[in-house]
N, C-alpha and C positions, 0 to 999 in steps of 0.2 A: 381421591380424597387427600392424598399427600401433596398433590400439586397445589392445592389451594392453601394449605398450611405453609408450604415453603414460600409461596408468593407473599403471604402476609408477613412472614419472618423477614424476608428480604426488604419488604417495604418498611418495616419497623427499624431495621438497621440503617436504611437510607435516611429515614427521618432523624435518627440519632446523629448521624454525621452532619446533617444540615443544621441541627440545633447546636452541635459542638462548634461548627464554623461560625455561626452567628455569635456565640459567646466569645470566641477568640478574635473577633474582628478588632483591629487596632493593636493587637499584641506585637505584631512585627514592627510597628512604629516605635514602641517602647524599647524593644530589643535593639533596634537600629540606633536609637539615641544613646544607649549605653555603649555600644560598640563605637559610635562616632566620637564620643567624648574620650574614650580610651585611645583611639587612633590619632586624634588631633593632639592629645597630650604627648603621645609618643613622638609624633612628627615635630612639634615645636620643641620638645626636649632635644631631639637630634640637631635641629637648627641651632639652638642655644649652645650646645656642646661644640658645634662647628665654629660658632663665633668665639668661644673661649679658646679654641686651638688657633684661630686666626689672630687673636689678641696676643697669645703667648709667643707666636712666631714673630710678631712685630716687636714685642718687648725684648726678646733675645737679639733681634736684629739691631735695635737701637743701642743695646750694650756693645755689640761688636763695632758698629759704625762710630759710636762716640769714642771708643778706645782708639780706633784707627785715626780718627780726626785729631784727638789729643796727642797721639804719638807723633804725627806728622808736624804738628804745630808746637812741639816742645824741643828743647835742646838747641843745638846749633842750626837746626832747620829753620828756625824762626828768625828770618832776616828782615821782616817787615813787608815782604812781598805777599805772603799768604794772608788772606783776611782772617781776623780773629787771633792774631799772634800777640803775645804768647798765650797758649791755651790756659784757661782758668775754669774753675768749676761753674762760675756764673755764665761764661761764654757757652760752655757745653750745654748747660741747662736751657739757656735761651734758644739755642739752635735746635736741639733735639726735642724739646717740648713742643716747639712749633711743628716739627716734622711729624710727631705722633698725633697731633690734632689734625694734620692733613690726611692721616690714615683712617680717620673716622673714630678715633678713640678720645676719651676725655682727658685732657692734660692736667686737670686738677687731681686726678687719681694717680698721677705719675710722680715718683720720687727718683731723682737721678743724682748720684753722689760720685764725685771724682776725687781720687787721692793719688799721690805719687809716693811710691814706697821703694825701699831697698829690696832688690831681688833676693830671694831666699838662697842661702848657701854661698854667697859671694862676699859677704861682709860689706861694711859701710864704705870701704875704700873705692868700690866699684861705682858707688853713687855718691858723688860729692854733695853732701847736704841732703838729708832725708826730707821728704815732703816738698822737694823742689822738682820742677820739670826740667831736668837736665839729662845729658847723655849718661847712660849707665843705670838710670833709675827705671822703674816700671810704672806705667800708668795703669790704674785699676779703676774700673767703672762698675758701680752697682746700680741696677735699675729695679725699681719695685713698682708694680701697678696693681691696684685694687680693682678686680673685675666683679661686677654685679650682674647676675643673670637677668635677662629681660623679664622673665616671668617669676622672679623671686618673690614678689608680694603675694602671688597666688599659691605658691608651693612652699613658702617659708624657707627658701634656700639661702644660706649665708654667703657673704661675699668671699671671693677667693683672692688671696694675695699671690701674685705671680712675681717671682724673683729671677733675675738673671745677672750674671757678672762676667766681666771679661778683663783680661790683663794683656799688656803688650810691653815689650822692652823698647826703650828709646835708644836707637842705635846711632843716630846722627845729630 
């Protein structure tokens, strides 16, 4: 007698599992869509942060290269042989704005400012005439770039302002 009851109980449990599976059909698709949205957002966020680091690397490189370029083309080095002599803010902006657009960045978001200053702690005698590109002065380049994330419209991310500056003493 007990064998028949046990069989009927097992049969009822099996029927319940089949009913439950029928009700849960398609639930894995919904769960997968939630996970997929999360993983894609994470992946594209990592890609965008990588682009931001790439941009900052080139912004700081432009500051260093522009300082070096201005230092070489300032003072007594500028004998007319080097192109772009004597160095001026407009020359530097023209050359390095073009270079940054070759790197895949938007040159309209770039601000490049060059100044010639008296070195700190040496007095004005070391630099004959402040704001002139002569021996004993320092060339100072400030570069500012406004970086906008690629997915900013979707996540309401503000633009990031990246700054870099570089100084070099004009020795010749």
